[in-house]
Biopython code that builds the backbone (N, CA, C, O; Angstrom):
import numpy as np
from Bio.PDB.StructureBuilder import StructureBuilder

atoms = [
    (1, "MET", "N", (-17.015, 14.239, -16.273)),
    (1, "MET", "CA", (-17.166, 12.840, -16.239)),
    (1, "MET", "C", (-16.304, 12.291, -17.463)),
    (1, "MET", "O", (-15.401, 11.463, -17.338)),
    (2, "ILE", "N", (-16.671, 12.813, -18.545)),
    (2, "ILE", "CA", (-16.007, 12.393, -19.860)),
    (2, "ILE", "C", (-14.488, 12.676, -19.630)),
    (2, "ILE", "O", (-13.709, 11.793, -19.988)),
    (3, "GLU", "N", (-14.020, 13.738, -19.108)),
    (3, "GLU", "CA", (-12.655, 14.179, -19.009)),
    (3, "GLU", "C", (-11.961, 13.066, -17.929)),
    (3, "GLU", "O", (-10.832, 12.629, -18.152)),
    (4, "PHE", "N", (-12.663, 12.693, -16.860)),
    (4, "PHE", "CA", (-12.039, 11.698, -16.005)),
    (4, "PHE", "C", (-11.904, 10.268, -16.785)),
    (4, "PHE", "O", (-10.909, 9.559, -16.637)),
    (5, "ALA", "N", (-12.883, 9.949, -17.542)),
    (5, "ALA", "CA", (-12.762, 8.597, -18.340)),
    (5, "ALA", "C", (-11.483, 8.811, -19.371)),
    (5, "ALA", "O", (-10.541, 8.018, -19.369)),
    (6, "LEU", "N", (-11.530, 9.752, -20.093)),
    (6, "LEU", "CA", (-10.550, 10.138, -20.914)),
    (6, "LEU", "C", (-9.045, 10.020, -20.297)),
    (6, "LEU", "O", (-8.157, 9.339, -20.811)),
    (7, "LYS", "N", (-8.919, 10.717, -19.230)),
    (7, "LYS", "CA", (-7.638, 10.702, -18.564)),
    (7, "LYS", "C", (-7.296, 9.384, -17.778)),
    (7, "LYS", "O", (-6.141, 9.085, -17.475)),
    (8, "THR", "N", (-8.343, 8.660, -17.489)),
    (8, "THR", "CA", (-8.053, 7.372, -16.844)),
    (8, "THR", "C", (-7.820, 6.387, -17.702)),
    (8, "THR", "O", (-6.945, 5.561, -17.442)),
    (9, "PHE", "N", (-8.571, 6.311, -18.876)),
    (9, "PHE", "CA", (-8.373, 5.001, -19.793)),
    (9, "PHE", "C", (-7.526, 5.235, -21.004)),
    (9, "PHE", "O", (-7.164, 4.309, -21.731)),
    (10, "LEU", "N", (-7.199, 6.567, -21.220)),
    (10, "LEU", "CA", (-6.405, 6.793, -22.287)),
    (10, "LEU", "C", (-4.988, 7.359, -22.069)),
    (10, "LEU", "O", (-4.868, 7.985, -21.016)),
    (11, "SER", "N", (-3.979, 7.277, -22.782)),
    (11, "SER", "CA", (-2.588, 7.601, -22.357)),
    (11, "SER", "C", (-2.471, 9.113, -22.506)),
    (11, "SER", "O", (-1.575, 9.672, -21.874)),
    (12, "SER", "N", (-3.212, 9.767, -23.210)),
    (12, "SER", "CA", (-3.170, 11.268, -23.372)),
    (12, "SER", "C", (-3.693, 11.790, -22.249)),
    (12, "SER", "O", (-4.818, 11.453, -21.881)),
    (13, "ARG", "N", (-2.871, 12.762, -21.498)),
    (13, "ARG", "CA", (-3.300, 13.180, -20.257)),
    (13, "ARG", "C", (-3.593, 14.602, -20.405)),
    (13, "ARG", "O", (-4.547, 15.050, -19.770)),
    (14, "ASN", "N", (-2.805, 15.489, -21.266)),
    (14, "ASN", "CA", (-2.925, 16.856, -21.279)),
    (14, "ASN", "C", (-3.533, 17.364, -22.471)),
    (14, "ASN", "O", (-4.091, 18.459, -22.388)),
    (15, "HIS", "N", (-3.520, 16.671, -23.725)),
    (15, "HIS", "CA", (-3.879, 17.147, -25.040)),
    (15, "HIS", "C", (-5.095, 16.302, -25.417)),
    (15, "HIS", "O", (-4.899, 15.165, -25.848)),
    (16, "LEU", "N", (-6.414, 16.803, -25.278)),
    (16, "LEU", "CA", (-7.476, 15.922, -25.626)),
    (16, "LEU", "C", (-8.070, 16.434, -26.938)),
    (16, "LEU", "O", (-8.176, 17.641, -27.155)),
    (17, "GLU", "N", (-8.425, 15.571, -27.741)),
    (17, "GLU", "CA", (-9.027, 15.883, -28.987)),
    (17, "GLU", "C", (-10.419, 15.076, -29.303)),
    (17, "GLU", "O", (-10.784, 14.189, -28.532)),
    (18, "VAL", "N", (-11.137, 15.397, -30.397)),
    (18, "VAL", "CA", (-12.384, 14.614, -30.462)),
    (18, "VAL", "C", (-12.146, 13.144, -30.753)),
    (18, "VAL", "O", (-12.963, 12.308, -30.369)),
    (19, "GLY", "N", (-11.001, 12.788, -31.452)),
    (19, "GLY", "CA", (-10.676, 11.396, -31.744)),
    (19, "GLY", "C", (-10.522, 10.751, -30.308)),
    (19, "GLY", "O", (-11.021, 9.643, -30.108)),
    (20, "HIS", "N", (-10.029, 11.234, -29.578)),
    (20, "HIS", "CA", (-10.047, 10.429, -28.085)),
    (20, "HIS", "C", (-11.440, 10.053, -27.584)),
    (20, "HIS", "O", (-11.602, 9.055, -26.881)),
    (21, "LEU", "N", (-12.382, 10.805, -27.925)),
    (21, "LEU", "CA", (-13.615, 10.588, -27.354)),
    (21, "LEU", "C", (-14.193, 9.425, -28.159)),
    (21, "LEU", "O", (-14.984, 8.665, -27.601)),
    (22, "ARG", "N", (-13.840, 9.233, -29.466)),
    (22, "ARG", "CA", (-14.293, 8.016, -30.185)),
    (22, "ARG", "C", (-13.715, 6.666, -29.646)),
    (22, "ARG", "O", (-14.215, 5.578, -29.934)),
    (23, "ARG", "N", (-12.814, 6.796, -28.982)),
    (23, "ARG", "CA", (-11.980, 5.551, -28.328)),
    (23, "ARG", "C", (-12.718, 5.148, -27.108)),
    (23, "ARG", "O", (-12.462, 4.007, -26.722)),
    (24, "LEU", "N", (-13.594, 5.841, -26.398)),
    (24, "LEU", "CA", (-14.305, 5.674, -25.215)),
    (24, "LEU", "C", (-15.198, 4.360, -25.435)),
    (24, "LEU", "O", (-15.795, 4.258, -26.507)),
    (25, "PRO", "N", (-15.293, 3.546, -24.660)),
    (25, "PRO", "CA", (-16.165, 2.412, -24.870)),
    (25, "PRO", "C", (-17.587, 2.847, -24.262)),
    (25, "PRO", "O", (-18.038, 2.383, -23.215)),
    (26, "ILE", "N", (-18.144, 3.671, -24.956)),
    (26, "ILE", "CA", (-19.547, 4.132, -24.457)),
    (26, "ILE", "C", (-20.632, 3.452, -25.410)),
    (26, "ILE", "O", (-20.770, 3.894, -26.550)),
    (27, "PRO", "N", (-21.329, 2.484, -24.999)),
    (27, "PRO", "CA", (-22.292, 1.733, -25.872)),
    (27, "PRO", "C", (-23.589, 2.570, -26.187)),
    (27, "PRO", "O", (-23.875, 3.511, -25.445)),
    (28, "PHE", "N", (-24.269, 2.299, -27.114)),
    (28, "PHE", "CA", (-25.556, 2.758, -27.599)),
    (28, "PHE", "C", (-26.578, 1.976, -26.982)),
    (28, "PHE", "O", (-26.637, 0.767, -27.206)),
    (29, "LEU", "N", (-27.423, 2.574, -26.195)),
    (29, "LEU", "CA", (-28.434, 1.839, -25.401)),
    (29, "LEU", "C", (-29.836, 1.805, -26.213)),
    (29, "LEU", "O", (-30.385, 2.787, -26.713)),
    (30, "GLU", "N", (-30.221, 0.687, -26.234)),
    (30, "GLU", "CA", (-31.451, 0.213, -26.851)),
    (30, "GLU", "C", (-32.660, 0.935, -26.039)),
    (30, "GLU", "O", (-32.360, 1.226, -24.881)),
    (31, "PRO", "N", (-33.784, 1.223, -26.393)),
    (31, "PRO", "CA", (-34.856, 1.838, -25.499)),
    (31, "PRO", "C", (-35.045, 1.124, -24.360)),
    (31, "PRO", "O", (-35.223, 1.780, -23.333)),
    (32, "SER", "N", (-35.051, -0.056, -24.292)),
    (32, "SER", "CA", (-35.415, -1.126, -23.165)),
    (32, "SER", "C", (-34.336, -0.820, -22.154)),
    (32, "SER", "O", (-34.618, -0.775, -20.957)),
    (33, "ALA", "N", (-33.036, -0.595, -22.621)),
    (33, "ALA", "CA", (-31.974, -0.582, -21.805)),
    (33, "ALA", "C", (-31.872, 0.947, -21.113)),
    (33, "ALA", "O", (-31.494, 1.170, -19.963)),
    (34, "ARG", "N", (-32.231, 1.774, -21.936)),
    (34, "ARG", "CA", (-32.419, 3.166, -21.427)),
    (34, "ARG", "C", (-33.595, 3.291, -20.497)),
    (34, "ARG", "O", (-33.507, 4.168, -19.637)),
    (35, "SER", "N", (-34.558, 2.635, -20.531)),
    (35, "SER", "CA", (-35.725, 2.505, -19.606)),
    (35, "SER", "C", (-35.295, 1.773, -18.256)),
    (35, "SER", "O", (-35.730, 2.177, -17.177)),
    (36, "ALA", "N", (-34.559, 0.847, -18.332)),
    (36, "ALA", "CA", (-33.957, 0.046, -17.199)),
    (36, "ALA", "C", (-33.111, 1.032, -16.418)),
    (36, "ALA", "O", (-33.284, 1.189, -15.209)),
    (37, "LEU", "N", (-32.198, 1.693, -17.108)),
    (37, "LEU", "CA", (-31.175, 2.597, -16.475)),
    (37, "LEU", "C", (-31.993, 3.791, -15.843)),
    (37, "LEU", "O", (-31.663, 4.215, -14.735)),
    (38, "GLY", "N", (-32.910, 4.262, -16.437)),
    (38, "GLY", "CA", (-33.757, 5.292, -15.752)),
    (38, "GLY", "C", (-34.518, 4.916, -14.534)),
    (38, "GLY", "O", (-34.684, 5.644, -13.555)),
    (39, "LYS", "N", (-34.991, 3.633, -14.699)),
    (39, "LYS", "CA", (-35.570, 3.112, -13.531)),
    (39, "LYS", "C", (-34.703, 3.005, -12.199)),
    (39, "LYS", "O", (-35.089, 3.246, -11.056)),
    (40, "ILE", "N", (-33.513, 2.610, -12.589)),
    (40, "ILE", "CA", (-32.429, 2.266, -11.617)),
    (40, "ILE", "C", (-31.891, 3.832, -10.906)),
    (40, "ILE", "O", (-31.606, 3.920, -9.712)),
    (41, "GLY", "N", (-31.829, 4.841, -11.732)),
    (41, "GLY", "CA", (-31.661, 6.106, -11.369)),
    (41, "GLY", "C", (-32.647, 6.741, -10.538)),
    (41, "GLY", "O", (-32.308, 7.405, -9.558)),
    (42, "ARG", "N", (-33.837, 6.577, -10.869)),
    (42, "ARG", "CA", (-34.969, 7.147, -10.188)),
    (42, "ARG", "C", (-35.130, 6.385, -8.809)),
    (42, "ARG", "O", (-35.529, 6.999, -7.819)),
    (43, "ALA", "N", (-34.825, 5.084, -8.761)),
    (43, "ALA", "CA", (-34.880, 4.270, -7.438)),
    (43, "ALA", "C", (-33.743, 4.845, -6.579)),
    (43, "ALA", "O", (-33.902, 5.037, -5.374)),
    (44, "ALA", "N", (-32.638, 5.104, -7.191)),
    (44, "ALA", "CA", (-31.379, 5.729, -6.256)),
    (44, "ALA", "C", (-31.742, 6.936, -5.807)),
    (44, "ALA", "O", (-31.575, 7.179, -4.612)),
    (45, "VAL", "N", (-32.232, 7.791, -6.560)),
    (45, "VAL", "CA", (-32.583, 9.260, -6.008)),
    (45, "VAL", "C", (-33.757, 9.069, -4.931)),
    (45, "VAL", "O", (-33.735, 9.696, -3.872)),
    (46, "GLN", "N", (-34.733, 8.213, -5.240)),
    (46, "GLN", "CA", (-35.665, 8.049, -4.034)),
    (46, "GLN", "C", (-35.264, 7.389, -2.714)),
    (46, "GLN", "O", (-35.848, 7.640, -1.660)),
    (47, "ALA", "N", (-34.274, 6.559, -2.813)),
    (47, "ALA", "CA", (-33.575, 5.790, -1.731)),
    (47, "ALA", "C", (-32.605, 6.935, -1.097)),
    (47, "ALA", "O", (-32.416, 6.931, 0.120)),
    (48, "ALA", "N", (-32.103, 7.737, -1.775)),
    (48, "ALA", "CA", (-31.216, 8.670, -1.220)),
    (48, "ALA", "C", (-32.058, 9.638, -0.409)),
    (48, "ALA", "O", (-31.763, 9.887, 0.760)),
    (49, "THR", "N", (-33.177, 10.226, -1.057)),
    (49, "THR", "CA", (-34.038, 11.115, -0.450)),
    (49, "THR", "C", (-34.667, 10.579, 0.903)),
    (49, "THR", "O", (-34.787, 11.294, 1.898)),
    (50, "ASP", "N", (-35.074, 9.187, 0.840)),
    (50, "ASP", "CA", (-35.597, 8.672, 1.980)),
    (50, "ASP", "C", (-34.679, 8.218, 2.944)),
    (50, "ASP", "O", (-35.099, 7.602, 3.923)),
    (51, "GLY", "N", (-33.361, 8.466, 2.778)),
    (51, "GLY", "CA", (-32.486, 7.888, 3.729)),
    (51, "GLY", "C", (-32.201, 6.370, 3.869)),
    (51, "GLY", "O", (-31.869, 5.847, 4.933)),
    (52, "GLY", "N", (-32.358, 5.735, 2.734)),
    (52, "GLY", "CA", (-32.430, 4.116, 2.581)),
    (52, "GLY", "C", (-31.133, 3.686, 2.170)),
    (52, "GLY", "O", (-31.016, 3.268, 1.019)),
    (53, "GLU", "N", (-30.006, 3.725, 3.025)),
    (53, "GLU", "CA", (-28.901, 3.307, 2.868)),
    (53, "GLU", "C", (-28.750, 1.777, 2.493)),
    (53, "GLU", "O", (-27.853, 1.409, 1.734)),
    (54, "THR", "N", (-29.566, 0.989, 2.995)),
    (54, "THR", "CA", (-29.651, -0.355, 2.755)),
    (54, "THR", "C", (-30.149, -0.540, 1.343)),
    (54, "THR", "O", (-29.630, -1.323, 0.549)),
    (55, "ARG", "N", (-31.126, 0.183, 1.094)),
    (55, "ARG", "CA", (-31.725, 0.046, -0.336)),
    (55, "ARG", "C", (-30.710, 0.482, -1.493)),
    (55, "ARG", "O", (-30.670, -0.069, -2.593)),
    (56, "LEU", "N", (-29.817, 1.652, -1.059)),
    (56, "LEU", "CA", (-28.948, 2.080, -1.900)),
    (56, "LEU", "C", (-27.868, 0.957, -2.233)),
    (56, "LEU", "O", (-27.443, 0.854, -3.384)),
    (57, "ASP", "N", (-27.467, 0.187, -1.298)),
    (57, "ASP", "CA", (-26.692, -0.865, -1.518)),
    (57, "ASP", "C", (-27.073, -1.989, -2.628)),
    (57, "ASP", "O", (-26.327, -2.497, -3.465)),
    (58, "ALA", "N", (-28.332, -2.209, -2.411)),
    (58, "ALA", "CA", (-29.018, -3.193, -3.323)),
    (58, "ALA", "C", (-29.077, -2.445, -4.812)),
    (58, "ALA", "O", (-28.897, -3.074, -5.855)),
    (59, "ILE", "N", (-29.302, -1.281, -4.774)),
    (59, "ILE", "CA", (-29.403, -0.390, -6.190)),
    (59, "ILE", "C", (-28.028, -0.458, -6.780)),
    (59, "ILE", "O", (-27.893, -0.658, -7.987)),
    (60, "THR", "N", (-26.971, -0.296, -5.960)),
    (60, "THR", "CA", (-25.672, -0.253, -6.499)),
    (60, "THR", "C", (-25.287, -1.652, -7.177)),
    (60, "THR", "O", (-24.680, -1.707, -8.247)),
    (61, "ASP", "N", (-25.694, -2.768, -6.460)),
    (61, "ASP", "CA", (-25.598, -4.141, -7.095)),
    (61, "ASP", "C", (-26.179, -4.175, -8.381)),
    (61, "ASP", "O", (-25.653, -4.612, -9.405)),
    (62, "GLU", "N", (-27.551, -3.573, -8.223)),
    (62, "GLU", "CA", (-28.359, -3.827, -9.559)),
    (62, "GLU", "C", (-27.653, -3.001, -10.697)),
    (62, "GLU", "O", (-27.589, -3.487, -11.827)),
    (63, "LEU", "N", (-27.110, -1.731, -10.416)),
    (63, "LEU", "CA", (-26.380, -1.077, -11.514)),
    (63, "LEU", "C", (-25.015, -1.705, -11.933)),
    (63, "LEU", "O", (-24.533, -1.521, -13.051)),
    (64, "ASP", "N", (-24.472, -2.395, -11.044)),
    (64, "ASP", "CA", (-23.168, -3.168, -11.255)),
    (64, "ASP", "C", (-23.534, -4.386, -12.203)),
    (64, "ASP", "O", (-22.709, -4.686, -13.066)),
    (65, "ALA", "N", (-24.694, -5.096, -12.105)),
    (65, "ALA", "CA", (-25.142, -6.168, -12.852)),
    (65, "ALA", "C", (-25.564, -5.710, -14.199)),
    (65, "ALA", "O", (-25.390, -6.381, -15.217)),
    (66, "PHE", "N", (-26.174, -4.444, -14.162)),
    (66, "PHE", "CA", (-26.594, -3.872, -15.465)),
    (66, "PHE", "C", (-25.382, -3.522, -16.451)),
    (66, "PHE", "O", (-25.308, -3.797, -17.649)),
    (67, "THR", "N", (-24.385, -2.802, -15.602)),
    (67, "THR", "CA", (-23.230, -2.291, -16.427)),
    (67, "THR", "C", (-22.385, -3.729, -16.949)),
    (67, "THR", "O", (-22.071, -3.843, -18.134)),
    (68, "ARG", "N", (-22.125, -4.580, -16.146)),
    (68, "ARG", "CA", (-21.555, -5.878, -16.567)),
    (68, "ARG", "C", (-22.080, -6.412, -17.868)),
    (68, "ARG", "O", (-21.394, -6.606, -18.872)),
    (69, "GLU", "N", (-23.465, -6.646, -17.736)),
    (69, "GLU", "CA", (-24.271, -7.254, -18.776)),
    (69, "GLU", "C", (-24.037, -6.345, -20.087)),
    (69, "GLU", "O", (-23.761, -6.815, -21.190)),
    (70, "LEU", "N", (-24.171, -5.140, -19.837)),
    (70, "LEU", "CA", (-24.013, -4.059, -21.068)),
    (70, "LEU", "C", (-22.694, -4.197, -21.628)),
    (70, "LEU", "O", (-22.613, -4.052, -22.848)),
    (71, "TYR", "N", (-21.589, -4.461, -20.944)),
    (71, "TYR", "CA", (-20.345, -4.681, -21.609)),
    (71, "TYR", "C", (-19.790, -6.039, -21.686)),
    (71, "TYR", "O", (-18.617, -6.257, -21.989)),
    (72, "GLY", "N", (-20.753, -7.053, -21.375)),
    (72, "GLY", "CA", (-20.432, -8.368, -21.669)),
    (72, "GLY", "C", (-19.293, -9.041, -20.586)),
    (72, "GLY", "O", (-18.423, -9.860, -20.878)),
    (73, "ILE", "N", (-19.526, -8.535, -19.455)),
    (73, "ILE", "CA", (-18.440, -9.015, -18.333)),
    (73, "ILE", "C", (-19.251, -9.894, -17.396)),
    (73, "ILE", "O", (-20.267, -9.491, -16.831)),
    (74, "ARG", "N", (-18.707, -11.217, -17.249)),
    (74, "ARG", "CA", (-19.532, -12.119, -16.513)),
    (74, "ARG", "C", (-19.643, -11.562, -15.081)),
    (74, "ARG", "O", (-18.734, -10.877, -14.611)),
    (75, "PRO", "N", (-20.708, -11.843, -14.422)),
    (75, "PRO", "CA", (-21.087, -11.540, -13.056)),
    (75, "PRO", "C", (-20.039, -11.692, -12.055)),
    (75, "PRO", "O", (-19.799, -10.717, -11.342)),
    (76, "GLY", "N", (-19.434, -12.682, -11.908)),
    (76, "GLY", "CA", (-18.464, -12.979, -10.771)),
    (76, "GLY", "C", (-16.932, -12.507, -11.144)),
    (76, "GLY", "O", (-15.995, -12.691, -10.368)),
    (77, "ALA", "N", (-16.804, -11.919, -12.343)),
    (77, "ALA", "CA", (-15.399, -11.676, -12.825)),
    (77, "ALA", "C", (-14.764, -10.392, -11.797)),
    (77, "ALA", "O", (-15.382, -9.389, -11.439)),
    (78, "ALA", "N", (-13.551, -10.714, -11.506)),
    (78, "ALA", "CA", (-12.776, -9.574, -10.717)),
    (78, "ALA", "C", (-12.390, -8.524, -11.769)),
    (78, "ALA", "O", (-11.883, -8.867, -12.837)),
    (79, "LEU", "N", (-12.633, -7.256, -11.462)),
    (79, "LEU", "CA", (-12.234, -6.212, -12.317)),
    (79, "LEU", "C", (-10.932, -5.268, -11.511)),
    (79, "LEU", "O", (-10.926, -4.985, -10.313)),
    (80, "ALA", "N", (-10.079, -4.963, -12.325)),
    (80, "ALA", "CA", (-8.859, -4.318, -11.802)),
    (80, "ALA", "C", (-8.797, -3.061, -12.755)),
    (80, "ALA", "O", (-8.908, -3.136, -13.979)),
    (81, "LEU", "N", (-8.601, -1.869, -12.023)),
    (81, "LEU", "CA", (-8.513, -0.537, -12.826)),
    (81, "LEU", "C", (-6.945, -0.410, -12.888)),
    (81, "LEU", "O", (-6.275, -0.316, -11.860)),
    (82, "GLN", "N", (-6.423, -0.413, -14.095)),
    (82, "GLN", "CA", (-5.194, -0.158, -14.226)),
    (82, "GLN", "C", (-4.891, 1.264, -14.954)),
    (82, "GLN", "O", (-5.579, 1.706, -15.874)),
    (83, "ARG", "N", (-3.719, 1.930, -14.382)),
    (83, "ARG", "CA", (-3.607, 3.272, -14.962)),
    (83, "ARG", "C", (-2.313, 3.292, -15.703)),
    (83, "ARG", "O", (-1.956, 4.310, -16.295)),
]
sb = StructureBuilder()
sb.init_structure("model")
sb.init_model(0)
sb.init_chain("A")
sb.init_seg("    ")
for serial, (resi, resn, name, xyz) in enumerate(atoms, 1):
    if name == "N":
        sb.init_residue(resn, " ", resi, " ")
    sb.init_atom(name, np.array(xyz, "f"), 0.0, 1.0, " ", f" {name:<3s}", serial, name[0])
structure = sb.get_structure()
């Protein structure tokens, strides 16, 4: 996952160094945020185990909202991946 993020967001594609990792925008999570993320993960595993596709859609939306808040992206903002 880290290699994908590095190659997607950074210009260096073949030669990776520790300094490249420092440039990744990975926030430090406070205990409450870690707990919330864990709750989302457990709910996703449970929904996948139970075959709850509709519930997984809601969990995906919850994870999207969590991530946007974490990075300070407003809820309705369009996001474009540029390579």
